C-alpha positions as CSV (number, residue, x, y, z in Angstrom):
1,M,-5.6,9.2,6.0
2,S,-1.9,9.7,6.4
3,T,0.3,6.8,5.2
4,D,3.3,8.5,7.0
5,T,2.5,6.6,10.2
6,I,2.7,3.1,8.6
7,P,6.1,1.6,9.5
8,W,8.1,0.2,6.6
9,D,8.7,-3.2,8.3
10,Q,5.0,-3.8,8.9
11,A,3.8,-7.1,7.3
12,A,1.4,-6.6,4.3
13,T,0.1,-8.3,1.3
14,M,-0.4,-6.6,-2.1
15,I,-3.3,-8.1,-4.0
16,D,-4.5,-7.5,-7.5
17,L,-8.3,-7.3,-8.3
18,E,-7.6,-9.3,-11.5
19,G,-6.3,-12.3,-9.6
20,R,-2.6,-12.2,-10.1
21,T,-0.3,-13.8,-7.5
22,P,-0.2,-11.7,-4.3
23,I,3.0,-10.2,-3.0
24,I,3.5,-11.1,0.6
25,G,6.1,-9.0,2.4
26,T,6.4,-5.6,4.1
27,I,4.9,-2.2,3.3
28,R,8.3,-1.3,1.8
29,D,8.1,-4.3,-0.5
30,C,4.6,-3.4,-1.6
31,A,5.6,0.3,-2.2
32,M,8.6,-0.8,-4.3
33,H,6.6,-3.2,-6.5
34,F,3.8,-0.6,-6.9
35,A,6.4,1.9,-8.3
36,L,7.2,-0.7,-11.0
37,Y,3.6,-1.4,-12.1
38,K,2.1,-0.1,-15.3
39,P,-0.9,2.3,-14.9
40,H,-3.5,-0.5,-15.4
41,A,-1.9,-2.7,-12.8
42,R,-1.7,0.2,-10.4
43,E,-5.5,0.8,-10.7
44,N,-6.1,-2.8,-9.7
45,A,-3.6,-3.0,-6.8
46,R,-4.7,-3.1,-3.1
47,V,-2.6,-3.6,0.0
48,L,-4.0,-5.7,2.9
49,L,-2.6,-4.5,6.2
50,T,-1.8,-6.5,9.3
51,V,-2.5,-3.5,11.5
52,P,-5.5,-1.3,10.5
53,V,-5.1,2.4,10.1
54,H,-7.5,5.3,10.7
55,R,-9.3,6.7,7.7
56,E,-10.6,10.3,7.8
57,G,-14.4,10.5,8.1
58,R,-14.9,6.9,9.2
59,K,-15.6,5.6,12.7
60,T,-13.7,2.4,12.1
61,R,-10.2,1.7,11.0
62,T,-9.4,0.1,7.7
63,W,-7.4,-3.0,6.7
64,L,-7.1,-2.1,3.0
65,L,-5.2,0.6,1.1
66,D,-6.4,1.8,-2.2
67,P,-4.2,2.9,-5.2
68,P,-3.8,6.6,-4.2
69,E,-2.7,5.5,-0.7
70,I,-0.2,3.0,-2.1
71,A,1.1,5.7,-4.5
72,A,1.6,8.0,-1.4
73,L,3.6,5.2,0.2
74,S,5.7,4.8,-3.0
75,D,6.3,8.6,-3.1
76,R,7.3,8.5,0.6
77,L,9.8,5.7,-0.1
78,K,11.3,7.6,-3.0
79,R,11.7,10.8,-0.9
80,E,13.2,8.9,2.0
81,T,15.7,7.0,-0.1
82,Q,17.1,10.0,-2.0
């Protein structure tokens, strides 16, 4: 899946599998917070999307981004703001 097609202003919610308070904002907000997380928190982070995206090898689109995909968004944000 390419995270390059997800717009920065799309509404999203970052959730934590350990039950911490979710971050409700935009994809940009989620990517910025993810960049600040420690490794353990990164492993437990997920982003719930408001618009599903296509995932390679699946017939249906997904509403959830996993840590590697959130990391790709964080890297993209870093590249675009330099």
